[in-house]
N, C-alpha and C positions, 0 to 999 in steps of 0.2 A: 342351585344349581347355572351355571356355568354356562357361554356360547350361546348363539340368537338359539331361539323359540317360538316354533313356530304353528300357531292353533288348526284342526281341522274340527269342524263343523259339520255335524252330526245333526242336521237342520229335519226333524216332522212335522208333519205337516197338522197332522188333533191326535187327542189325548186320547180315542180308545181304537189300543193295536197299530199304530201309525206309523203309515211309511219311511223310509228313511230317505234322504234328498245322494246320491251319488251323484259325480262329475265322472267325464274324463274327460286325460285330455287331448290339447289338442293333434295333427303330427309337426310341429314346427316345435314345441316342450318335448322337457326330458322325456323320457319312457313315453311314446305318446301311445294311446287310445289304452294307458292302464286309467281301469278304477278309481276311486278313491272320495274321502271327503272336499267339501271342496275349504279354502281359507288360503290360508299362508304364514309368512311371518310377523309378530310380532315387531313396530316398528320403538326404538329407545323409546322406555315408559311409559309405553300400553302393559295395562291388566294383560289378560288372554281375553276375557270376554271385550274384554273397547277393541284390543287387534280385527277377533271376530264377528264382532257387531261391523263394520269401518269391513273386516272382508267381505263378506259378502252380501252391501249395498255397491262396493265395486269390481263383484266376481260375477255376481246372480241380479244389482238393481228390484236390490228387497228388505225387507224389514227382519230382527230378528231382535228375539230377544230371551240370554243365556239362564238357564235355570240349575243348568247342572255339570259335573266336568266326569269325566273316565277314567278310573283308577290310576293307569298306568303312564308311563313315559318310554317311545323312541325314539332312538336316536336315525336321525336319515341316513348320517354320512357326522366320523369327529368334528363335534361345535357347530353342530342343528342336533335338536331332541323336536320331536311332533308329541301334540300336548293337543286332548279335544276337546272339549264342551260340545255339549246339548241343549238346543236351540228349538224353541217354535218360529214359526211362521207367524208373520205377524202385520205386514200390510205387504200387498205388490206380490210377484207370480215370479218366481226365478228364469230368468233365463239365462243361455248359453254365452253369456258378455267373451267369454276368456276359455268356456271347455266345447272340445266336440262337442258332447250330447251331455242332456241328465235325464239322470231317472228317481224316477222313485221307486221305493223298491220294500217288500216289507223282511217283516223281519228271517219266516223261510224261503228268500228267497237270497241272504245278501253270498251265500256260498257263491253262487250265479253266474257273478263276474269277474273279473282276472283284478284283482286289486294289486295295488302299489305295495313295495314290499314292507314300505314303511306303516301302512296302514293294514298288510292281515291279521297284528296283535291285538289290535282294536272285535275283529268284527266280532268273537267271542260275549264280549263283556257288552259289547250293543248287542247281540242278537239276543240275548239274556232280557240283559233292558229292555226292551221291547213284546220281547215278553210275559216281561212280567216276573220269572221267573229272581229278577235278583232288586232289589231298592236300591236307587240312591243310598248313596253312603248321612249316616248319620250325624 
């Protein structure tokens, strides 16, 4: 894969029918008010997992453990590709340091927000994983 990789983090609070954390973009950001999985661009030499841990620490002020990855990648624009990892919250409480709002949603609530276009493609797989109808790849 060429170009810049962007990691989105499906951050889970608990293992039993876990809610997932969504973040709304600030007014001064591109596509203000749009909902996304928090995360950001991978730096040179970083794995998706390393970028996820760093981005969540910077954006939300908490610590995570990455344990899975969704199967697809979405082109945000030419040369910029979004991939999503799944992680557990291990320390701290997420704070909206770089977002307008944070919201924990259950699987059945994922369709109730206005997702950013690049994130939309991940919603069905994420919902299936949260509901336990699709397991992680073996």
